[in-house]
Structures are given as structure tokens and as C-alpha cells.
N, C-alpha and C positions, 0 to 999 in steps of 0.2 A: 813686400813693401814694409819698411820699418815705420811704425806708427809712433809719432811723438805727441806729447801733450801740447795743448794750446799754449800753455805758459812757456814750455821749452822751445817752441818754434820761434824763429827770429826772421826778421826781414832780410832778404837777400840784397846783394849789391844793386844799386840803382833805385832803392826804395820799393821794390816789388815784394809784396808779402808772400810768405810760403802758403801753399794750399792749406796746410794743417792749422793755420791760425784762424780759419774761418769756420764758424759753427755750421754754416750751410754745407761745407765739405763733409763734416762728421755726420750730420743729419742724413745727407745723401748716401754716404758710405754705408751707414747702418741700414737705412731704408732699402737700398738696393739689395742687400743681403737678405733682409727679412722678407721683402716682397718676392725676390727671386726664388727663395726656398719654398715659400708658400705657393707661388705659381706652379712650380714643379709638382708639389703635393696635389693640388687640385687637378692639374692636367693629367696626372696619373689616374685620376678618377673620372676622366672624360669630359671635364668642363674647363672653361677659361676663367680667369679671375672676374671678368665682366659678367659672365654667366653666373658665377657664384654670388656676386653682389645682387644681381637681379633675383636669383632664387631665394636669397636670404630676405630680401625685401618682400617678396611674394609670400614667404613662409609666415610672415607676421600678420597676414590678413587672409580671410576666406577667399576673397577675390578683389581685384582692383582693375583699374583701367590702364591702358598703355600711357595715357596722358599723365596719370598720377605717378606711374613708374618713371616717366621722363622727368617730371618735376622732382621726384625724390632722389634720382640718380644724378641729375645735372648733366645728362648726356643728351645729344641731339635726338630728335624723333627718329631719324634714319638709323642711328647707331643702336638705339633701343630696339627698333624693328628687326635689325639683323640679329641681335642677341636673342630676341624672342623667336625668330625663325629657326635658329639653331636649337634652341631649347624645345621647340615644338617638334622638330625633326627627331630629336633625341627622346621624345615622349616624356619629357619632364614638365612641360607646361601645356595647358590647353586653352585655346581661345574659344569663347562662346559668345553668341549674340546677346547683348544686354536686353533683358526682357522689358525694361522701361524705355529704352531708346534703341530701336532696331538698327540704327546707323553705327552705334558704338559696340565695342567688344569688351567683354570682361575676361580677365586673365586669372586662371587658377592653376595651382600645382596639381599634377597628376599624383596618384598614389606613389609612383616611383620617385617623383620629385620631392614629395613630402618625406619619404624615407631617406633620400640622399642628403637633405639639408643638415640634419643632426650629425651625420658622419663627416661632412665637410666642416661644420662648426667645430667638431672635435679636432680636426686637423689644424684649424686656425688657433684653437687653444693650445695645442701641442707646439705649434710654431712660436707662439708668444712665450711659452715656457722655455723652449729651446734657447731663444735669444735673451729673454729677460728674467728667467727663473733664478739666476744667481744674484739678482738685485734683491735687497731687502724689500719687504712690503712698503715701507716708508719711501724708499728710493723710487720704486715703481709708481707709487701714487704721485710723488713729486714730479717725475718725468711726465706722467699723463696730465697732471694739472698744468704744467708748463706748456705742453703742446696744445691743450684745450684753450689756454689763455692766448696763445699765438693765433689760433683759429679765430677766436672771438675778436681780438684786436684788429686783425687784418680782414675780418669778415669773410673768411674762406667758407665756401658753401658746397663746392663740387665734391662729391663722394669719389675717393680714389678707386678707379676700376682697373687700372693697369699700372 
């Protein structure tokens, strides 16, 4: 596919704009490649992107509840439960009864889970470097600031998990 700049793209007959004039097209184009490469990297390490996001959230705390994980990931309770089931089967996460509330469960990373997170984080860093490393530090920060501003303006809150 020949990629054209937004300025070089023109409307086709009938007033239908080219795909390439839309910023959303370019954002999706890059996003699909960035996330697709990262998905393969983490899957080669035995986890899905959703599992990676959950592992990373759990890594930041000694233990947490499923409810807190649901709130921080913006996923449904059922989706988080399925992710946790897979992580538990893989012996990366452990569920224990909350000593303060016998009805609740606390989630903790197992030693294997705690070792895996830094390795996966390194893959995320390498993926960013692969796609954005040729940009100057100023251009990278401008891009990040622009994206954060769009998140703020549109009040986007769901963490991307796929």
C-alpha cells in the first residue's frame, strides 16, 4: 500500500474523502502494527495482552482485590475473572481469602508471576523503541502529550487490553 501524507491526499469524485486524509486512519494504522507486534511478543511468552495488563497492575501492589482490578482495568467482572482463572492455572497469580473479610479474595502474584512482569515490561519497552525510537525525544514527548490530551478531553478511561 502506498502511503500518502494527509496534505497530499485529495477528495475523490463525488466528495468522498480518501482514507488517508483522516487522522483516525493513521492512528489505527500505527496502533494495529504496534499492538499486533506486542501481542505476538507476549504470546510467545505464554500470556495474552489482557493477562499482561492484569499482571502489570498486580505487580504494582503486594495484593489487591478482584474488584479493584475490575475498576482499574475497566473490564467487566466476568472478563477479569476469566483472565484471573487463566493466570491462576498458569501459576502466575494466587487467590487467597482476605483475612479481614472471609467473603472476599485477595490477589497476589506468585514468585513466577513476579519474575515474568519485568521480562514482559522489557518487551513493551523494546516494542516502543522499535516503532518510536527513530523519533527525536521532543517528537516522542509531543506525540505522547497529544495522545494524553485526547484522552483527557474525551474522558477516555478504559485501559486498552486488546
